[in-house]
C-alpha positions as CSV (number, residue, x, y, z in Angstrom):
1,X,-10.8,-14.7,49.6
2,X,-13.6,-12.1,49.0
3,X,-17.3,-12.2,49.9
4,X,-19.8,-12.4,47.1
5,X,-22.9,-10.3,46.8
6,X,-25.0,-13.2,48.1
7,X,-22.9,-13.4,51.3
8,X,-23.2,-9.7,51.8
9,X,-27.0,-9.8,51.5
10,X,-27.1,-12.6,54.0
11,X,-25.1,-10.7,56.5
12,X,-27.3,-7.6,56.0
13,X,-30.3,-9.6,56.8
14,X,-29.0,-9.9,60.4
15,X,-29.2,-6.2,60.9
16,X,-33.0,-6.0,61.7
17,X,-32.6,-8.8,64.3
18,X,-29.8,-6.8,65.9
19,X,-31.7,-3.6,65.8
20,X,-34.8,-5.2,67.3
21,X,-32.8,-6.8,70.1
22,X,-32.9,-3.5,72.1
23,X,-36.7,-4.1,72.4
24,X,-36.6,-7.9,72.6
25,X,-33.3,-9.1,74.0
26,X,-34.0,-12.7,73.0
27,X,-33.6,-11.7,69.4
28,X,-29.9,-11.2,70.0
29,X,-29.5,-15.0,70.4
30,X,-31.4,-15.6,67.2
31,X,-29.1,-13.1,65.4
32,X,-26.0,-14.9,66.8
33,X,-27.3,-18.3,65.6
34,X,-28.1,-16.8,62.2
35,X,-24.7,-15.2,61.8
36,X,-23.1,-18.5,62.9
37,X,-25.0,-20.3,60.2
38,X,-23.9,-17.7,57.6
39,X,-20.3,-18.1,58.8
40,X,-20.5,-21.9,58.6
41,X,-21.9,-21.4,55.0
42,X,-18.9,-19.2,54.1
43,X,-16.4,-21.6,55.7
44,X,-18.0,-24.6,54.0
45,X,-17.9,-22.8,50.6
46,X,-14.2,-22.0,51.2
47,X,-13.4,-25.6,52.0
48,X,-15.4,-27.0,49.0
49,X,-13.9,-24.3,46.6
50,X,-11.2,-25.5,44.3
51,X,-7.7,-24.7,45.4
52,X,-5.6,-22.5,43.1
53,X,-3.2,-25.3,42.7
54,X,-6.1,-27.3,41.0
55,X,-6.2,-24.8,38.2
56,X,-3.6,-24.3,35.5
57,X,-3.5,-21.4,33.1
58,X,-1.6,-21.2,29.8
59,X,-1.4,-18.4,27.3
60,X,-0.8,-19.3,23.6
61,X,0.0,-16.8,20.8
62,X,2.5,-16.4,17.9
63,X,6.0,-15.7,18.8
64,X,5.8,-12.6,16.6
65,X,2.7,-10.5,16.6
66,X,1.8,-8.6,13.6
67,X,1.6,-4.8,13.3
68,X,-1.8,-3.2,12.7
69,X,-3.5,-6.6,12.6
70,X,-5.9,-8.5,15.0
71,X,-3.7,-11.0,16.7
72,X,-5.3,-14.0,18.3
73,X,-4.5,-14.7,22.0
74,X,-5.7,-18.0,23.4
75,X,-6.0,-18.7,27.1
76,X,-6.2,-22.4,28.1
77,X,-7.6,-23.1,31.6
78,X,-7.5,-26.6,33.1
79,X,-9.7,-27.5,36.1
80,X,-8.5,-30.5,38.1
81,X,-11.3,-30.2,40.7
82,X,-14.4,-32.3,40.8
83,X,-16.8,-29.5,40.3
84,X,-17.5,-27.0,37.5
85,X,-15.8,-23.6,38.0
86,X,-17.4,-20.3,37.2
87,X,-14.7,-17.6,36.8
88,X,-13.7,-14.2,35.6
89,X,-10.2,-13.4,34.5
90,X,-8.0,-10.5,33.5
91,X,-5.1,-11.0,31.2
92,X,-2.3,-8.5,31.7
93,X,-1.5,-7.8,28.0
94,X,0.7,-4.8,27.1
95,X,-1.4,-1.7,28.0
96,X,-0.6,0.1,24.8
97,X,-2.3,-2.7,22.8
98,X,-6.0,-2.2,21.9
99,X,-7.9,-5.3,22.7
100,X,-11.4,-6.5,22.1
101,X,-11.9,-7.8,25.7
102,X,-10.6,-6.6,29.0
103,X,-12.3,-9.2,31.2
104,X,-13.2,-12.7,30.2
105,X,-15.5,-15.1,31.9
106,X,-16.9,-18.7,31.5
107,X,-17.3,-22.0,33.3
108,X,-14.6,-24.7,33.3
109,X,-16.2,-28.1,33.4
110,X,-15.0,-30.4,36.2
111,X,-11.8,-32.3,35.4
112,X,-11.6,-30.6,31.9
113,X,-10.2,-27.7,30.1
114,X,-11.7,-24.5,28.7
115,X,-10.3,-22.2,26.0
116,X,-10.9,-18.4,25.8
117,X,-9.9,-16.3,22.9
118,X,-9.5,-12.5,22.4
119,X,-7.5,-10.3,20.0
120,X,-5.0,-7.5,20.5
121,X,-4.0,-5.0,17.7
122,X,-0.5,-3.6,18.2
123,X,0.0,-0.2,16.7
124,X,3.8,0.1,17.0
125,X,6.7,-2.3,16.3
126,X,9.1,-3.3,19.0
127,X,9.5,-5.4,22.2
128,X,6.6,-5.8,24.6
129,X,5.7,-7.8,27.7
130,X,2.7,-9.8,28.7
131,X,2.1,-10.1,32.6
132,X,0.2,-12.6,34.6
133,X,-3.3,-13.9,34.4
134,X,-5.4,-12.9,37.4
135,X,-8.3,-15.3,38.0
136,X,-11.4,-15.0,40.2
137,X,-13.7,-17.9,40.8
138,X,-16.7,-18.6,43.1
139,X,-17.1,-21.4,45.5
140,X,-19.8,-24.0,44.8
141,X,-22.2,-22.4,47.4
142,X,-21.7,-19.0,46.0
143,X,-20.6,-17.4,49.2
144,X,-17.0,-16.6,48.6
145,X,-14.7,-15.7,45.8
146,X,-11.1,-16.8,45.5
147,X,-8.5,-14.7,43.6
148,X,-5.3,-16.2,42.3
149,X,-2.5,-14.9,40.1
150,X,-1.0,-17.3,37.6
151,X,2.6,-16.6,36.4
152,X,2.3,-16.4,32.6
153,X,4.7,-13.4,32.0
154,X,6.3,-13.5,28.6
155,X,8.1,-11.2,26.2
156,X,6.8,-10.7,22.7
157,X,7.9,-8.8,19.5
158,X,5.7,-6.9,17.2
159,X,6.8,-7.3,13.6
160,X,5.5,-6.0,10.4
161,X,2.2,-7.7,9.3
162,X,3.1,-11.3,9.1
163,X,-0.5,-12.3,9.2
164,X,-1.1,-10.7,5.8
165,X,1.4,-13.2,4.4
166,X,-0.5,-16.2,5.8
167,X,-3.6,-14.7,4.4
168,X,-2.0,-14.3,1.0
169,X,-0.9,-17.9,1.0
170,X,-4.4,-19.1,2.0
171,X,-6.2,-17.1,-0.6
172,X,-3.6,-18.0,-3.3
173,X,-4.3,-21.7,-2.7
174,X,-8.1,-21.1,-3.0
175,X,-7.7,-18.8,-6.0
176,X,-9.3,-16.0,-4.0
177,X,-6.6,-13.3,-4.2
178,X,-9.2,-10.8,-5.4
179,X,-10.3,-10.6,-1.7
180,X,-6.9,-8.8,-1.0
181,X,-7.5,-6.5,-3.9
182,X,-5.1,-8.3,-6.1
183,X,-5.7,-8.8,-9.8
184,X,-4.5,-11.9,-11.6
185,X,-2.1,-11.1,-14.4
186,X,-0.8,-13.2,-17.2
187,X,2.8,-12.8,-18.5
188,X,2.8,-12.0,-22.2
189,X,6.0,-10.1,-22.5
190,X,8.9,-11.0,-24.8
191,X,11.2,-11.9,-22.0
192,X,11.7,-15.4,-20.8
193,X,11.2,-18.8,-22.6
194,X,8.3,-19.8,-24.8
195,X,5.5,-21.3,-22.9
196,X,2.4,-22.0,-25.1
197,X,0.3,-21.0,-28.0
198,X,-3.3,-19.9,-27.5
199,X,-6.1,-18.0,-29.3
200,X,-5.4,-14.3,-29.8
201,X,-7.6,-11.9,-27.7
202,X,-8.4,-8.2,-28.3
203,X,-6.2,-7.4,-25.1
204,X,-3.1,-8.8,-26.7
205,X,-0.4,-6.7,-28.3
206,X,-0.2,-7.1,-32.1
207,X,3.4,-8.2,-31.9
208,X,2.3,-11.3,-29.8
209,X,0.8,-13.0,-32.8
210,X,2.6,-16.1,-33.9
211,X,2.3,-15.9,-37.7
212,X,3.2,-19.5,-38.5
213,X,0.6,-20.9,-36.1
214,X,-1.9,-18.3,-37.3
215,X,-1.4,-19.6,-40.9
216,X,-1.7,-23.2,-39.9
217,X,-4.8,-22.8,-37.9
218,X,-6.5,-20.1,-40.0
219,X,-7.2,-17.9,-37.0
220,X,-5.1,-15.5,-35.0
221,X,-2.8,-17.2,-32.5
222,X,-0.8,-15.6,-29.8
223,X,2.3,-16.8,-27.9
224,X,2.7,-16.7,-24.2
225,X,6.2,-16.7,-22.5
226,X,7.3,-17.7,-19.1
227,X,8.0,-14.8,-16.8
228,X,11.7,-14.2,-16.3
229,X,13.0,-15.1,-12.8
230,X,15.8,-13.7,-10.8
231,X,14.9,-10.1,-11.7
232,X,15.6,-7.5,-9.0
233,X,13.4,-5.5,-6.8
234,X,14.6,-2.9,-4.2
235,X,12.3,-1.3,-1.7
236,X,13.6,2.1,-0.7
237,X,11.9,3.4,2.4
238,X,12.0,7.0,3.6
239,X,12.4,7.1,7.4
240,X,12.4,10.9,7.7
241,X,10.1,13.1,9.7
242,X,7.4,13.3,7.0
243,X,6.8,9.5,7.4
244,X,6.1,9.7,11.2
245,X,2.6,11.4,11.2
246,X,-0.2,8.8,11.5
247,X,-2.8,8.0,9.0
248,X,-5.6,6.4,10.9
249,X,-4.1,3.9,13.4
250,X,-0.5,3.6,12.0
251,X,2.3,5.8,11.0
252,X,3.0,6.4,7.3
253,X,6.2,4.5,7.8
254,X,4.3,1.6,9.2
255,X,2.1,1.4,6.2
256,X,5.3,1.5,4.0
257,X,6.9,-1.3,6.1
258,X,3.9,-3.6,5.9
259,X,3.6,-3.1,2.2
260,X,7.3,-3.6,1.6
261,X,7.1,-6.9,3.5
262,X,4.2,-8.2,1.4
263,X,5.8,-7.1,-1.9
264,X,9.1,-8.8,-0.8
265,X,7.2,-12.0,0.0
266,X,5.3,-12.1,-3.4
267,X,8.5,-11.3,-5.3
268,X,10.4,-14.0,-3.5
269,X,7.8,-16.5,-4.3
270,X,8.1,-15.6,-8.0
271,X,11.8,-16.2,-7.9
272,X,12.9,-12.6,-7.9
273,X,15.8,-11.1,-5.9
274,X,14.6,-8.6,-3.4
275,X,16.6,-5.9,-1.5
276,X,16.1,-3.0,0.9
277,X,17.3,0.4,1.4
278,X,16.2,2.5,4.4
279,X,17.2,6.1,4.9
280,X,16.6,9.4,6.6
281,X,19.4,12.0,6.5
282,X,21.8,9.0,6.1
283,X,21.4,5.4,5.0
284,X,20.1,3.4,8.0
285,X,20.0,0.0,6.5
286,X,20.9,-1.7,3.2
287,X,20.3,-5.3,2.2
288,X,21.6,-6.2,-1.2
289,X,19.1,-8.1,-3.5
290,X,19.2,-11.9,-3.2
291,X,16.6,-14.6,-3.7
292,X,15.3,-17.3,-1.4
293,X,13.7,-17.7,2.1
294,X,16.9,-16.8,4.0
295,X,16.9,-13.4,2.2
296,X,13.3,-12.8,3.1
297,X,14.2,-13.4,6.8
298,X,17.0,-10.9,6.5
299,X,14.5,-8.4,5.1
300,X,12.0,-9.1,7.8
301,X,14.6,-8.4,10.5
302,X,15.7,-5.2,8.8
303,X,12.2,-3.9,8.5
304,X,11.4,-4.8,12.1
305,X,14.0,-2.3,13.3
306,X,13.0,0.7,11.2
307,X,11.9,3.8,13.1
308,X,11.2,7.3,11.9
309,X,13.8,10.0,12.5
310,X,13.0,13.7,13.3
311,X,15.1,14.9,10.3
312,X,14.5,15.7,6.7
313,X,15.2,12.7,4.4
314,X,18.1,13.1,2.0
315,X,16.7,11.4,-1.1
316,X,19.7,12.4,-3.2
317,X,22.2,10.8,-0.9
318,X,20.2,7.7,-0.6
319,X,19.5,7.2,-4.3
320,X,23.2,7.9,-5.1
321,X,24.2,5.3,-2.5
322,X,21.8,2.8,-4.2
323,X,23.0,3.7,-7.7
324,X,26.6,2.9,-6.8
325,X,25.7,-0.5,-5.4
326,X,22.8,-1.5,-7.8
327,X,24.4,-2.0,-11.1
328,X,21.9,-4.4,-12.5
329,X,18.5,-3.0,-13.7
330,X,15.9,-3.2,-11.0
331,X,12.5,-2.1,-10.0
332,X,13.2,0.6,-7.3
333,X,10.1,1.1,-5.2
334,X,10.4,4.3,-3.2
335,X,8.1,4.7,-0.3
336,X,8.1,8.5,0.6
337,X,5.9,11.5,1.1
338,X,5.7,14.6,-1.1
339,X,6.0,17.9,0.8
340,X,5.8,21.2,-1.0
341,X,6.8,21.3,-4.7
342,X,9.9,23.2,-3.8
343,X,11.0,20.7,-1.2
344,X,10.3,17.9,-3.6
345,X,12.3,19.4,-6.5
346,X,15.5,17.5,-5.7
347,X,13.5,14.2,-5.5
348,X,12.2,14.7,-9.0
349,X,15.7,15.3,-10.4
350,X,17.2,12.3,-8.6
351,X,14.4,10.0,-9.6
352,X,14.6,11.2,-13.2
353,X,18.4,10.4,-13.2
354,X,17.9,6.9,-11.8
355,X,15.2,6.2,-14.3
356,X,17.9,6.1,-17.1
357,X,19.1,2.7,-15.8
358,X,16.4,1.5,-13.4
359,X,12.6,1.4,-13.3
360,X,11.6,3.7,-10.4
361,X,8.2,3.6,-8.8
362,X,7.4,6.4,-6.4
363,X,4.7,5.4,-3.8
364,X,2.9,7.9,-1.7
365,X,0.0,7.8,0.6
366,X,-2.9,10.1,-0.4
367,X,-4.1,12.5,2.3
368,X,-7.7,11.6,3.3
369,X,-8.1,14.9,5.1
370,X,-7.2,16.9,2.1
371,X,-9.5,14.8,-0.1
372,X,-12.3,15.2,2.4
373,X,-11.8,18.9,2.8
374,X,-11.7,19.5,-1.0
375,X,-15.0,17.7,-1.4
376,X,-16.7,19.3,1.6
377,X,-19.6,21.7,0.9
378,X,-18.7,25.2,2.1
379,X,-21.4,26.9,4.2
380,X,-19.4,29.9,5.4
381,X,-16.3,31.9,4.7
382,X,-14.1,29.6,6.9
383,X,-15.4,26.5,5.1
384,X,-14.8,28.1,1.7
385,X,-11.2,29.0,2.7
386,X,-10.5,25.4,3.9
387,X,-11.8,23.9,0.7
388,X,-9.8,26.3,-1.4
389,X,-6.6,25.5,0.5
390,X,-7.3,21.8,0.2
391,X,-8.0,22.0,-3.6
392,X,-4.7,24.1,-4.0
393,X,-2.6,21.4,-2.1
394,X,-4.2,18.7,-4.1
395,X,-3.5,20.4,-7.4
396,X,0.2,20.9,-6.4
397,X,0.4,17.2,-5.5
398,X,-1.1,16.2,-8.8
399,X,1.3,18.5,-10.7
400,X,4.3,17.0,-8.9
401,X,3.2,13.4,-9.7
402,X,2.7,14.4,-13.3
403,X,6.2,15.8,-13.4
404,X,7.6,12.5,-12.1
405,X,5.6,10.6,-14.7
406,X,6.9,12.8,-17.5
407,X,10.5,12.1,-16.2
408,X,10.0,8.4,-16.7
409,X,9.1,7.6,-13.1
410,X,6.1,5.5,-12.3
411,X,3.8,6.9,-9.6
412,X,1.3,5.4,-7.2
413,X,-0.7,7.7,-4.9
414,X,-3.3,5.7,-3.1
415,X,-5.2,5.7,0.3
416,X,-3.6,3.6,3.1
417,X,-6.2,0.8,2.9
418,X,-5.3,0.2,-0.7
419,X,-1.5,0.6,-0.5
420,X,-0.5,-3.0,-0.3
421,X,-2.7,-4.1,-3.1
422,X,-1.8,-1.2,-5.2
423,X,1.9,-1.8,-5.0
424,X,1.8,-5.6,-5.4
425,X,-0.6,-5.2,-8.4
426,X,1.8,-2.8,-10.0
427,X,4.7,-5.1,-9.5
428,X,2.7,-8.0,-11.0
429,X,1.6,-5.9,-14.0
430,X,5.1,-4.7,-14.7
431,X,6.6,-8.2,-14.4
432,X,3.8,-9.5,-16.8
433,X,4.7,-6.8,-19.3
434,X,8.3,-7.7,-19.2
435,X,9.4,-4.2,-18.0
436,X,11.6,-5.2,-15.0
């Protein structure tokens, strides 16, 4: 038990009586009576206060927390005592998690429960541990504070951003996918079975016109086709040293992992077969393309374990490995980072070679610091030098992306906050165009 500020103030009020007792000895008895009354108050408060056993605490959260997302943590407190219970608590969440609250407080009604909510934002995948909940509550007279520790220790795993998948499902049901930056697409490619006839629009390709229907209806009519299913998508993730530096809160690799998870989920919902290749100087993981929810769970577990390695990534060895195992045409989504043009030279050659049989998409994160430095006004020689260097590096990057494009490789270079939407939109567009 601990004294409250109220009790300390009451005790300090006895000090003048004790000090004046040297001049008027009778005051010492008054001080003794006063202190006895304060002690009785404290004792009564301790006896009336709820016992720790009358309070129960439970922590509720997802079994798997999501990387780089605000994960809800709910604390449920039950008060079995006959009085309301003002309290303050501290939850011992993993210290490396940023959280929106360190201490929480409230009042639990008598013989009732009370819920508290806060969020944690894990910035690294892996295994973590929640500790106990430490609760402090006052007695009904406000003289003492009791402190109790409630055993709520639990292990938790931080996975790629699963919450984004739930958000996708929710917005898809409401027809609000544009809130995720996703654009609706309509399949109008030649692949798949005939679906319907509709009026021709200026956006349609000329070859989509159904001439017999056009003649019958005396106006241009276009044909839609169902999107082919069971096409193949492979996420190839570079786990080399260039994917370790952070962009904002997360590593480049973590942005790639989160995006690969969302792409795999969307492709699985559309009936496609999804696979994974993770590599650094050697192949770290390979999951052959398959369809269905069991395959998605395999991909989730494989993505959970990926970590960057302090080595140069061997794109040639990884893409050769993939080419030997991936005989059927597939969309190969390569998440990587482009270093200097000289270092990226082998990557261009290997992607150009794989483009003969597959559809490669090279995905990179644009550098916000370079873009900011290139657009920064220069007020002195140092600023002018920084801007010139940034513009040179951006020009080299654009030239490299242009070389990839000329070699038949699709490219996507976007900021981190638009990566997931950009990749999924590209997949949906390519699928709608019948290019997979």
